C-alpha positions as CSV (number, residue, x, y, z in Angstrom):
1,M,74.4,167.6,50.8
2,N,78.0,166.4,50.3
3,N,79.4,164.7,47.2
4,E,79.0,161.2,48.7
5,D,75.4,161.8,49.4
6,S,74.7,163.0,45.9
7,L,76.3,159.8,44.6
8,L,73.9,157.7,46.7
9,M,70.7,159.5,45.7
10,P,70.0,157.5,42.5
11,A,70.2,154.3,44.5
12,A,67.9,155.7,47.2
13,L,65.4,156.7,44.5
14,F,65.5,153.3,42.9
15,N,65.2,151.5,46.2
16,K,62.2,153.6,47.3
17,G,60.6,153.3,43.8
18,V,60.9,149.5,43.9
19,A,59.6,149.4,47.4
20,I,56.5,151.4,46.5
21,F,55.7,149.9,43.1
22,G,56.7,146.3,44.0
23,N,59.3,145.8,41.3
24,A,61.7,147.6,39.0
25,N,59.5,147.3,35.9
26,N,56.5,148.9,37.6
27,F,58.8,151.7,38.9
28,H,60.2,152.3,35.4
29,N,56.7,152.5,34.0
30,W,55.9,155.2,36.5
31,L,59.0,157.1,35.6
32,K,57.8,157.3,32.0
33,K,54.2,158.5,32.7
34,P,53.4,162.2,33.1
35,F,52.7,163.5,36.6
36,Y,49.1,164.0,37.6
37,N,47.8,167.1,35.9
38,S,51.2,167.7,34.0
39,K,52.9,166.9,30.8
40,E,56.3,166.4,32.5
41,T,57.4,162.8,33.4
42,P,59.4,161.8,36.4
43,M,62.2,160.7,34.0
44,E,62.6,164.3,32.9
45,W,63.3,165.3,36.5
46,I,66.2,162.9,37.1
47,I,68.6,165.0,35.1
48,K,67.5,168.4,36.7
49,S,69.3,169.9,39.6
50,G,67.6,168.6,42.7
51,G,65.4,166.4,40.6
52,I,66.1,163.2,42.3
53,E,65.4,164.7,45.7
54,L,62.1,166.0,44.4
55,L,61.2,162.6,43.0
56,I,61.9,161.0,46.3
57,E,59.5,163.5,47.9
58,E,56.9,162.6,45.2
59,L,57.3,158.9,46.0
60,D,56.7,159.7,49.7
61,R,53.5,161.6,48.8
62,L,52.4,158.7,46.6
63,A,53.0,156.2,49.4
64,Q,50.7,158.4,51.6
65,G,48.0,158.2,49.0
66,Y,48.4,161.6,47.3
67,P,48.2,161.7,43.4
68,V,51.4,162.6,41.8
């Protein structure tokens, strides 16, 4: 991934989250809730290396009906 791609990742995460949850407020609420069977929240992953990419993958799983 180049530098330009990494700058666009937060926007991609936000757009996918809003598309799945219907609005920014619902997406923000999801970011604050712990993952299924975990104490970690999606919000904690945003600042981790590769975290945004992992969250996008989690949103894809959620859209397919898997619990995350």
